[in-house]
DOTOR-825940 format. One record per residue: residue number from 1; residue in one letter; x, y, z of N, C-alpha, C in turn. Coordinates in nm, 3 decimals. Layout:
residues N
{NUM "A" {X Y Z} {X Y Z} {X Y Z}} ...
//
This chain:
residues 197
{1 "A" {1.476 -15.562 -13.204} {1.359 -15.500 -13.161} {1.416 -15.428 -13.019}} {2 "K" {1.323 -15.327 -12.990} {1.351 -15.256 -12.881} {1.227 -15.318 -12.768}} {3 "A" {1.262 -15.342 -12.654} {1.177 -15.382 -12.561} {1.106 -15.268 -12.478}} {4 "S" {0.978 -15.273 -12.455} {0.916 -15.175 -12.400} {0.856 -15.214 -12.269}} {5 "L" {0.879 -15.122 -12.166} {0.833 -15.155 -12.049} {0.699 -15.053 -11.981}} {6 "T" {0.610 -15.110 -11.951} {0.506 -15.005 -11.892} {0.515 -15.052 -11.738}} {7 "Q" {0.545 -14.942 -11.650} {0.513 -14.960 -11.505} {0.426 -14.904 -11.454}} {8 "V" {0.330 -14.942 -11.355} {0.211 -14.879 -11.299} {0.284 -14.864 -11.164}} {9 "I" {0.274 -14.750 -11.122} {0.330 -14.715 -10.978} {0.208 -14.661 -10.879}} {10 "T" {0.188 -14.743 -10.790} {0.058 -14.728 -10.689} {0.126 -14.672 -10.568}} {11 "G" {0.023 -14.574 -10.495} {0.062 -14.514 -10.386} {0.076 -14.604 -10.274}} {12 "A" {0.150 -14.575 -10.173} {0.170 -14.652 -10.050} {0.017 -14.665 -10.008}} {13 "S" {-0.020 -14.765 -9.921} {-0.151 -14.793 -9.875} {-0.177 -14.694 -9.762}} {14 "S" {-0.293 -14.650 -9.727} {-0.343 -14.585 -9.642} {-0.434 -14.641 -9.542}} {15 "T" {-0.444 -14.594 -9.421} {-0.582 -14.631 -9.340} {-0.634 -14.489 -9.270}} {16 "T" {-0.761 -14.523 -9.292} {-0.850 -14.395 -9.239} {-0.950 -14.431 -9.121}} {17 "T" {-0.926 -14.336 -9.014} {-1.013 -14.384 -8.919} {-1.114 -14.239 -8.881}} {18 "I" {-1.223 -14.263 -8.837} {-1.306 -14.143 -8.827} {-1.384 -14.154 -8.691}} {19 "A" {-1.395 -14.036 -8.611} {-1.445 -14.030 -8.486} {-1.534 -13.916 -8.450}} {20 "T" {-1.653 -13.895 -8.368} {-1.731 -13.808 -8.340} {-1.699 -13.747 -8.212}} {21 "D" {-1.716 -13.611 -8.209} {-1.687 -13.551 -8.077} {-1.785 -13.555 -7.963}} {22 "T" {-1.909 -13.580 -8.022} {-2.047 -13.603 -7.908} {-2.135 -13.734 -7.975}} {23 "E" {-2.134 -13.821 -7.903} {-2.223 -13.934 -7.928} {-2.300 -13.990 -7.818}} {24 "P" {-2.435 -13.976 -7.805} {-2.514 -13.921 -7.910} {-2.514 -13.752 -7.892}} {25 "S" {-2.573 -13.712 -7.998} {-2.593 -13.558 -7.988} {-2.730 -13.519 -7.990}} {26 "T" {-2.770 -13.403 -7.981} {-2.908 -13.359 -7.970} {-2.920 -13.273 -8.088}} {27 "Y" {-3.045 -13.290 -8.151} {-3.084 -13.204 -8.278} {-3.041 -13.045 -8.266}} {28 "G" {-2.977 -13.002 -8.367} {-2.935 -12.852 -8.341} {-2.812 -12.852 -8.289}} {29 "Q" {-2.724 -12.941 -8.222} {-2.624 -12.951 -8.181} {-2.501 -12.956 -8.291}} {30 "T" {-2.378 -12.882 -8.251} {-2.262 -12.883 -8.360} {-2.197 -13.015 -8.329}} {31 "V" {-2.190 -13.102 -8.424} {-2.114 -13.242 -8.410} {-1.984 -13.246 -8.477}} {32 "T" {-1.869 -13.263 -8.434} {-1.735 -13.256 -8.530} {-1.680 -13.384 -8.539}} {33 "F" {-1.659 -13.423 -8.679} {-1.606 -13.535 -8.707} {-1.449 -13.524 -8.731}} {34 "T" {-1.374 -13.597 -8.709} {-1.233 -13.604 -8.725} {-1.207 -13.750 -8.787}} {35 "A" {-1.142 -13.723 -8.905} {-1.076 -13.824 -9.026} {-0.922 -13.823 -8.962}} {36 "V" {-0.864 -13.916 -8.952} {-0.691 -13.966 -8.935} {-0.681 -14.049 -9.059}} {37 "V" {-0.576 -14.000 -9.154} {-0.532 -14.076 -9.221} {-0.376 -14.095 -9.210}} {38 "S" {-0.355 -14.227 -9.208} {-0.204 -14.265 -9.178} {-0.172 -14.362 -9.299}} {39 "S" {-0.034 -14.383 -9.267} {0.034 -14.497 -9.349} {0.148 -14.538 -9.300}} {40 "T" {0.222 -14.658 -9.328} {0.333 -14.703 -9.278} {0.456 -14.637 -9.348}} {41 "V" {0.446 -14.527 -9.450} {0.525 -14.455 -9.529} {0.489 -14.313 -9.513}} {42 "G" {0.547 -14.220 -9.404} {0.515 -14.089 -9.395} {0.363 -14.061 -9.367}} {43 "T" {0.336 -13.923 -9.412} {0.191 -13.889 -9.373} {0.113 -13.856 -9.480}} {44 "P" {-0.006 -13.903 -9.532} {-0.066 -13.858 -9.643} {-0.099 -13.732 -9.633}} {45 "D" {-0.103 -13.696 -9.794} {-0.173 -13.552 -9.788} {-0.295 -13.598 -9.899}} {46 "G" {-0.362 -13.471 -9.930} {-0.449 -13.497 -10.023} {-0.614 -13.432 -9.952}} {47 "T" {-0.709 -13.505 -9.975} {-0.835 -13.460 -9.915} {-0.927 -13.578 -9.850}} {48 "V" {-1.010 -13.536 -9.785} {-1.111 -13.646 -9.732} {-1.247 -13.584 -9.749}} {49 "T" {-1.351 -13.661 -9.802} {-1.465 -13.629 -9.816} {-1.558 -13.689 -9.707}} {50 "F" {-1.634 -13.606 -9.667} {-1.723 -13.667 -9.553} {-1.888 -13.674 -9.627}} {51 "K" {-1.931 -13.797 -9.589} {-2.092 -13.830 -9.648} {-2.152 -13.871 -9.532}} {52 "N" {-2.271 -13.815 -9.544} {-2.383 -13.860 -9.442} {-2.490 -13.980 -9.533}} {53 "G" {-2.451 -14.102 -9.504} {-2.510 -14.204 -9.615} {-2.455 -14.191 -9.751}} {54 "S" {-2.544 -14.164 -9.858} {-2.487 -14.138 -9.986} {-2.458 -13.983 -10.025}} {55 "A" {-2.532 -13.885 -9.939} {-2.513 -13.736 -9.942} {-2.380 -13.677 -9.895}} {56 "T" {-2.319 -13.606 -9.979} {-2.190 -13.559 -9.960} {-2.190 -13.437 -9.865}} {57 "L" {-2.119 -13.439 -9.758} {-2.123 -13.322 -9.651} {-2.039 -13.212 -9.713}} {58 "G" {-1.898 -13.248 -9.722} {-1.824 -13.158 -9.785} {-1.703 -13.228 -9.784}} {59 "T" {-1.570 -13.163 -9.835} {-1.446 -13.225 -9.883} {-1.353 -13.134 -9.816}} {60 "V" {-1.240 -13.179 -9.743} {-1.161 -13.097 -9.646} {-1.024 -13.162 -9.658}} {61 "A" {-0.941 -13.050 -9.695} {-0.790 -13.089 -9.700} {-0.723 -13.141 -9.590}} {62 "L" {-0.645 -13.234 -9.595} {-0.557 -13.306 -9.467} {-0.479 -13.204 -9.435}} {63 "S" {-0.438 -13.196 -9.323} {-0.326 -13.110 -9.235} {-0.281 -13.212 -9.130}} {64 "G" {-0.135 -13.240 -9.147} {-0.092 -13.331 -9.062} {-0.176 -13.460 -9.067}} {65 "G" {-0.223 -13.503 -9.165} {-0.276 -13.631 -9.168} {-0.440 -13.643 -9.097}} {66 "Q" {-0.493 -13.502 -9.070} {-0.605 -13.492 -9.012} {-0.705 -13.412 -9.095}} {67 "A" {-0.847 -13.446 -9.125} {-0.930 -13.354 -9.143} {-1.051 -13.355 -9.036}} {68 "T" {-1.111 -13.213 -9.042} {-1.235 -13.207 -8.962} {-1.334 -13.157 -9.028}} {69 "Y" {-1.473 -13.194 -8.991} {-1.571 -13.148 -9.061} {-1.712 -13.121 -8.915}} {70 "A" {-1.766 -13.009 -8.922} {-1.834 -12.964 -8.817} {-1.965 -12.948 -8.873}} {71 "I" {-2.089 -12.999 -8.815} {-2.239 -13.011 -8.884} {-2.318 -12.986 -8.755}} {72 "S" {-2.415 -12.886 -8.775} {-2.521 -12.848 -8.678} {-2.663 -12.904 -8.723}} {73 "T" {-2.668 -12.971 -8.834} {-2.807 -12.968 -8.922} {-2.876 -13.137 -8.928}} {74 "L" {-2.780 -13.204 -8.875} {-2.829 -13.369 -8.886} {-2.961 -13.372 -8.831}} {75 "N" {-3.049 -13.420 -8.882} {-3.182 -13.457 -8.840} {-3.181 -13.562 -8.719}} {76 "G" {-3.262 -13.580 -8.662} {-3.292 -13.676 -8.566} {-3.328 -13.823 -8.623}} {77 "G" {-3.216 -13.901 -8.548} {-3.230 -14.053 -8.588} {-3.084 -14.104 -8.591}} {78 "T" {-3.043 -14.209 -8.659} {-2.906 -14.272 -8.669} {-2.845 -14.239 -8.809}} {79 "H" {-2.752 -14.208 -8.807} {-2.657 -14.166 -8.942} {-2.528 -14.220 -8.920}} {80 "T" {-2.487 -14.291 -9.079} {-2.395 -14.332 -9.098} {-2.291 -14.235 -9.175}} {81 "I" {-2.203 -14.171 -9.089} {-2.110 -14.078 -9.132} {-2.000 -14.151 -9.169}} {82 "K" {-1.938 -14.114 -9.318} {-1.853 -14.184 -9.375} {-1.727 -14.095 -9.421}} {83 "A" {-1.586 -14.147 -9.385} {-1.492 -14.020 -9.426} {-1.408 -14.119 -9.534}} {84 "L" {-1.404 -14.056 -9.667} {-1.350 -14.125 -9.760} {-1.211 -14.031 -9.806}} {85 "Y" {-1.103 -14.105 -9.775} {-0.983 -14.038 -9.829} {-0.961 -14.068 -9.957}} {86 "N" {-0.948 -13.955 -10.050} {-0.940 -13.977 -10.184} {-0.806 -14.010 -10.256}} {87 "G" {-0.704 -14.042 -10.158} {-0.583 -14.084 -10.229} {-0.519 -13.944 -10.280}} {88 "S" {-0.389 -13.972 -10.291} {-0.299 -13.880 -10.374} {-0.203 -13.947 -10.446}} {89 "S" {-0.063 -13.869 -10.510} {-0.014 -13.918 -10.594} {0.112 -14.009 -10.524}} {90 "G" {0.103 -14.009 -10.378} {0.163 -14.086 -10.332} {0.110 -14.202 -10.232}} {91 "Y" {-0.025 -14.186 -10.216} {-0.104 -14.280 -10.129} {-0.229 -14.323 -10.184}} {92 "G" {-0.277 -14.453 -10.162} {-0.386 -14.525 -10.223} {-0.495 -14.466 -10.120}} {93 "P" {-0.646 -14.453 -10.181} {-0.762 -14.426 -10.107} {-0.771 -14.538 -9.999}} {94 "S" {-0.859 -14.485 -9.902} {-0.909 -14.557 -9.785} {-1.056 -14.483 -9.731}} {95 "S" {-1.124 -14.567 -9.672} {-1.238 -14.503 -9.599} {-1.259 -14.550 -9.469}} {96 "A" {-1.381 -14.500 -9.387} {-1.411 -14.555 -9.266} {-1.536 -14.493 -9.219}} {97 "S" {-1.589 -14.534 -9.146} {-1.743 -14.478 -9.102} {-1.780 -14.513 -8.973}} {98 "V" {-1.869 -14.394 -8.922} {-1.897 -14.383 -8.760} {-2.041 -14.381 -8.759}} {99 "F" {-2.117 -14.439 -8.667} {-2.265 -14.417 -8.639} {-2.263 -14.281 -8.568}} {100 "Q" {-2.367 -14.198 -8.596} {-2.403 -14.092 -8.529} {-2.525 -14.095 -8.496}} {101 "I" {-2.567 -14.093 -8.348} {-2.708 -14.090 -8.332} {-2.754 -13.947 -8.276}} {102 "V" {-2.847 -13.890 -8.344} {-2.921 -13.752 -8.302} {-3.029 -13.777 -8.228}} {103 "E" {-3.031 -13.734 -8.097} {-3.152 -13.757 -8.057} {-3.271 -13.608 -8.039}} {104 "P" {-3.389 -13.611 -8.035} {-3.450 -13.513 -8.040} {-3.446 -13.393 -7.954}} {105 "A" {-3.439 -13.282 -7.979} {-3.430 -13.158 -7.886} {-3.526 -13.154 -7.810}} {106 "A" {-3.512 -13.107 -7.666} {-3.614 -13.100 -7.563} {-3.710 -12.990 -7.618}} {107 "T" {-3.833 -12.976 -7.564} {-3.950 -12.858 -7.592} {-4.014 -12.845 -7.473}} {108 "T" {-4.083 -12.723 -7.478} {-4.165 -12.679 -7.373} {-4.294 -12.621 -7.432}} {109 "T" {-4.423 -12.687 -7.392} {-4.519 -12.621 -7.434} {-4.598 -12.543 -7.337}} {110 "T" {-4.628 -12.411 -7.389} {-4.741 -12.331 -7.284} {-4.863 -12.307 -7.368}} {111 "L" {-4.980 -12.294 -7.279} {-5.105 -12.268 -7.323} {-5.157 -12.157 -7.247}} {112 "T" {-5.204 -12.058 -7.329} {-5.261 -11.944 -7.266} {-5.414 -11.922 -7.320}} {113 "S" {-5.479 -11.841 -7.232} {-5.632 -11.818 -7.255} {-5.644 -11.666 -7.305}} {114 "S" {-5.725 -11.655 -7.397} {-5.768 -11.502 -7.466} {-5.844 -11.423 -7.332}} {115 "L" {-5.901 -11.495 -7.262} {-6.009 -11.446 -7.157} {-6.023 -11.518 -7.028}} {116 "N" {-5.981 -11.505 -6.929} {-5.980 -11.593 -6.808} {-5.991 -11.515 -6.681}} {117 "P" {-6.074 -11.509 -6.584} {-6.209 -11.583 -6.613} {-6.303 -11.558 -6.742}} {118 "A" {-6.411 -11.601 -6.799} {-6.473 -11.593 -6.921} {-6.617 -11.615 -6.866}} {119 "P" {-6.724 -11.518 -6.909} {-6.854 -11.548 -6.893} {-6.891 -11.687 -6.979}} {120 "F" {-6.997 -11.751 -6.910} {-7.060 -11.857 -7.002} {-7.107 -11.808 -7.131}} {121 "G" {-7.074 -11.891 -7.239} {-7.115 -11.854 -7.364} {-7.002 -11.762 -7.460}} {122 "Q" {-6.911 -11.722 -7.371} {-6.812 -11.644 -7.438} {-6.714 -11.715 -7.540}} {123 "T" {-6.670 -11.669 -7.645} {-6.579 -11.730 -7.716} {-6.458 -11.729 -7.646}} {124 "V" {-6.363 -11.810 -7.634} {-6.251 -11.806 -7.565} {-6.145 -11.875 -7.666}} {125 "T" {-6.021 -11.810 -7.704} {-5.927 -11.846 -7.788} {-5.798 -11.905 -7.708}} {126 "F" {-5.770 -12.062 -7.711} {-5.654 -12.089 -7.639} {-5.540 -12.093 -7.736}} {127 "T" {-5.430 -12.066 -7.705} {-5.316 -12.051 -7.776} {-5.188 -12.157 -7.721}} {128 "A" {-5.161 -12.255 -7.802} {-5.029 -12.337 -7.773} {-4.907 -12.286 -7.837}} {129 "V" {-4.800 -12.273 -7.766} {-4.676 -12.229 -7.804} {-4.574 -12.334 -7.785}} {130 "V" {-4.512 -12.385 -7.867} {-4.401 -12.489 -7.833} {-4.265 -12.449 -7.884}} {131 "T" {-4.176 -12.450 -7.778} {-4.049 -12.378 -7.792} {-3.923 -12.480 -7.791}} {132 "S" {-3.820 -12.446 -7.835} {-3.697 -12.536 -7.800} {-3.569 -12.434 -7.802}} {133 "A" {-3.466 -12.505 -7.733} {-3.355 -12.435 -7.731} {-3.264 -12.456 -7.850}} {134 "A" {-3.312 -12.555 -7.942} {-3.251 -12.562 -8.080} {-3.303 -12.447 -8.178}} {135 "S" {-3.202 -12.418 -8.258} {-3.246 -12.312 -8.358} {-3.370 -12.304 -8.433}} {136 "A" {-3.385 -12.415 -8.482} {-3.520 -12.471 -8.568} {-3.653 -12.436 -8.481}} {137 "T" {-3.751 -12.421 -8.567} {-3.892 -12.397 -8.500} {-3.956 -12.546 -8.496}} {138 "P" {-3.997 -12.585 -8.381} {-4.069 -12.709 -8.379} {-4.183 -12.719 -8.473}} {139 "S" {-4.203 -12.826 -8.524} {-4.320 -12.863 -8.597} {-4.417 -13.002 -8.563}} {140 "G" {-4.511 -13.007 -8.623} {-4.596 -13.119 -8.571} {-4.744 -13.084 -8.513}} {141 "T" {-4.809 -13.185 -8.432} {-4.918 -13.148 -8.392} {-4.952 -13.140 -8.260}} {142 "V" {-5.071 -13.042 -8.226} {-5.067 -13.041 -8.078} {-5.241 -13.041 -8.055}} {143 "T" {-5.254 -13.132 -7.944} {-5.391 -13.155 -7.899} {-5.409 -13.106 -7.777}} {144 "I" {-5.527 -13.026 -7.764} {-5.584 -12.946 -7.660} {-5.692 -13.024 -7.589}} {145 "K" {-5.694 -13.062 -7.470} {-5.800 -13.127 -7.411} {-5.850 -13.049 -7.269}} {146 "D" {-5.995 -13.061 -7.270} {-6.047 -13.019 -7.147} {-6.070 -13.117 -7.051}} {147 "G" {-5.981 -13.161 -6.956} {-5.992 -13.288 -6.875} {-5.965 -13.397 -6.994}} {148 "K" {-6.039 -13.477 -7.018} {-6.041 -13.596 -7.113} {-6.074 -13.575 -7.241}} {149 "K" {-6.188 -13.459 -7.256} {-6.234 -13.447 -7.346} {-6.153 -13.337 -7.473}} {150 "V" {-6.142 -13.399 -7.589} {-6.049 -13.321 -7.698} {-6.144 -13.217 -7.738}} {151 "L" {-6.061 -13.079 -7.750} {-6.139 -12.974 -7.766} {-6.091 -12.929 -7.916}} {152 "G" {-5.976 -13.004 -7.956} {-5.928 -12.980 -8.093} {-5.764 -13.021 -8.097}} {153 "S" {-5.742 -13.040 -8.231} {-5.606 -13.067 -8.257} {-5.567 -13.017 -8.381}} {154 "A" {-5.428 -12.974 -8.408} {-5.406 -12.894 -8.523} {-5.237 -12.903 -8.532}} {155 "S" {-5.184 -12.877 -8.668} {-5.066 -12.867 -8.705} {-5.009 -12.728 -8.644}} {156 "L" {-4.894 -12.720 -8.580} {-4.790 -12.605 -8.556} {-4.789 -12.513 -8.672}} {157 "V" {-4.805 -12.377 -8.647} {-4.772 -12.296 -8.758} {-4.669 -12.199 -8.681}} {158 "N" {-4.532 -12.179 -8.732} {-4.441 -12.092 -8.659} {-4.431 -12.114 -8.522}} {159 "G" {-4.457 -12.250 -8.481} {-4.423 -12.286 -8.325} {-4.536 -12.277 -8.254}} {160 "Q" {-4.666 -12.225 -8.328} {-4.798 -12.237 -8.234} {-4.925 -12.272 -8.306}} {161 "M" {-5.035 -12.303 -8.212} {-5.153 -12.328 -8.272} {-5.258 -12.293 -8.205}} {162 "Q" {-5.375 -12.258 -8.260} {-5.486 -12.182 -8.180} {-5.604 -12.250 -8.197}} {163 "I" {-5.715 -12.265 -8.092} {-5.825 -12.302 -8.121} {-5.919 -12.211 -8.036}} {164 "S" {-6.053 -12.208 -8.092} {-6.151 -12.116 -8.017} {-6.304 -12.203 -7.968}} {165 "T" {-6.332 -12.179 -7.844} {-6.459 -12.246 -7.831} {-6.546 -12.151 -7.738}} {166 "S" {-6.665 -12.198 -7.763} {-6.775 -12.098 -7.678} {-6.853 -12.210 -7.580}} {167 "L" {-6.804 -12.344 -7.613} {-6.893 -12.440 -7.546} {-6.848 -12.489 -7.411}} {168 "L" {-6.761 -12.410 -7.331} {-6.713 -12.485 -7.202} {-6.824 -12.425 -7.112}} {169 "A" {-6.862 -12.542 -7.024} {-6.949 -12.528 -6.919} {-6.902 -12.441 -6.795}} {170 "E" {-6.990 -12.395 -6.706} {-6.962 -12.297 -6.616} {-6.863 -12.362 -6.520}} {171 "G" {-6.780 -12.325 -6.464} {-6.700 -12.399 -6.334} {-6.558 -12.373 -6.373}} {172 "G" {-6.451 -12.446 -6.312} {-6.336 -12.452 -6.332} {-6.291 -12.585 -6.433}} {173 "H" {-6.197 -12.544 -6.535} {-6.143 -12.657 -6.626} {-5.993 -12.649 -6.606}} {174 "T" {-5.939 -12.767 -6.642} {-5.796 -12.784 -6.640} {-5.779 -12.830 -6.802}} {175 "L" {-5.718 -12.743 -6.860} {-5.708 -12.770 -7.008} {-5.543 -12.799 -7.014}} {176 "T" {-5.537 -12.913 -7.119} {-5.389 -12.955 -7.130} {-5.359 -12.944 -7.276}} {177 "A" {-5.246 -12.882 -7.316} {-5.204 -12.874 -7.469} {-5.079 -12.995 -7.467}} {178 "T" {-5.076 -13.066 -7.545} {-5.009 -13.202 -7.567} {-4.928 -13.190 -7.704}} {179 "Y" {-4.801 -13.148 -7.702} {-4.715 -13.181 -7.831} {-4.677 -13.302 -7.857}} {180 "A" {-4.710 -13.363 -7.975} {-4.694 -13.503 -7.994} {-4.536 -13.538 -8.042}} {181 "G" {-4.447 -13.414 -8.047} {-4.304 -13.450 -8.092} {-4.301 -13.480 -8.241}} {182 "S" {-4.171 -13.495 -8.276} {-4.119 -13.518 -8.432} {-4.020 -13.605 -8.408}} {183 "A" {-3.943 -13.616 -8.515} {-3.797 -13.701 -8.539} {-3.708 -13.605 -8.443}} {184 "N" {-3.728 -13.480 -8.475} {-3.622 -13.352 -8.455} {-3.672 -13.314 -8.318}} {185 "F" {-3.809 -13.311 -8.240} {-3.845 -13.251 -8.124} {-3.904 -13.348 -8.034}} {186 "S" {-3.844 -13.362 -7.906} {-3.933 -13.448 -7.818} {-4.059 -13.393 -7.780}} {187 "G" {-4.159 -13.462 -7.734} {-4.305 -13.410 -7.684} {-4.294 -13.365 -7.569}} {188 "S" {-4.381 -13.246 -7.536} {-4.404 -13.191 -7.428} {-4.580 -13.132 -7.405}} {189 "S" {-4.564 -13.119 -7.287} {-4.741 -13.053 -7.255} {-4.721 -12.946 -7.156}} {190 "G" {-4.831 -12.862 -7.172} {-4.864 -12.769 -7.067} {-5.003 -12.752 -7.019}} {191 "T" {-5.040 -12.700 -6.886} {-5.165 -12.697 -6.854} {-5.184 -12.559 -6.832}} {192 "L" {-5.326 -12.534 -6.842} {-5.407 -12.386 -6.783} {-5.524 -12.411 -6.705}} {193 "S" {-5.539 -12.363 -6.584} {-5.675 -12.347 -6.540} {-5.765 -12.225 -6.599}} {194 "Q" {-5.886 -12.275 -6.639} {-5.956 -12.184 -6.713} {-6.106 -12.176 -6.638}} {195 "T" {-6.142 -12.055 -6.590} {-6.288 -12.044 -6.528} {-6.367 -11.991 -6.617}} {196 "I" {-6.518 -12.057 -6.600} {-6.613 -12.001 -6.679} {-6.724 -11.959 -6.568}} {197 "Q" {-6.740 -11.847 -6.577} {-6.850 -11.792 -6.477} {-6.991 -11.793 -6.523}} 
//
């Protein structure tokens, strides 16, 4: 009888590391992750899959044992970015992860009046605009106060909100628009001096 031999050849073991070029980063900022795959036997080839938690960001081919992935759309908060080396005919798979903290982008809130000074009893429209250096438009809620009295609160639409009132008393008013902020954008406020004659 002939003897049969089944031989399973496994690839050399590999080690993966991952690093970030910016930690912490700011929302909207491009962050580049670099995965390095090494082995005691030569330089591994194949691909690395980058993941944000369970969501796949992309798969990149190794070049000289390295793969990089750049992203500018990570939301505010703490993310676990994982580099999964998928292995090849000569090397076994391995993985590593790194924490990436994304801080909210700074904002500026400005408040303008449709008529200043305005006659007593006249309807005046106040417009609050929230801007940021980040490419995205801030969302969330803005509250407008006359001193300590709340005139109104509303969600931003395309980065702005408006309220109108005809109930301001005669004299000078210091109005404040306060943007509450969000996971991606930090809060801010702006003031306006309004005169009712």
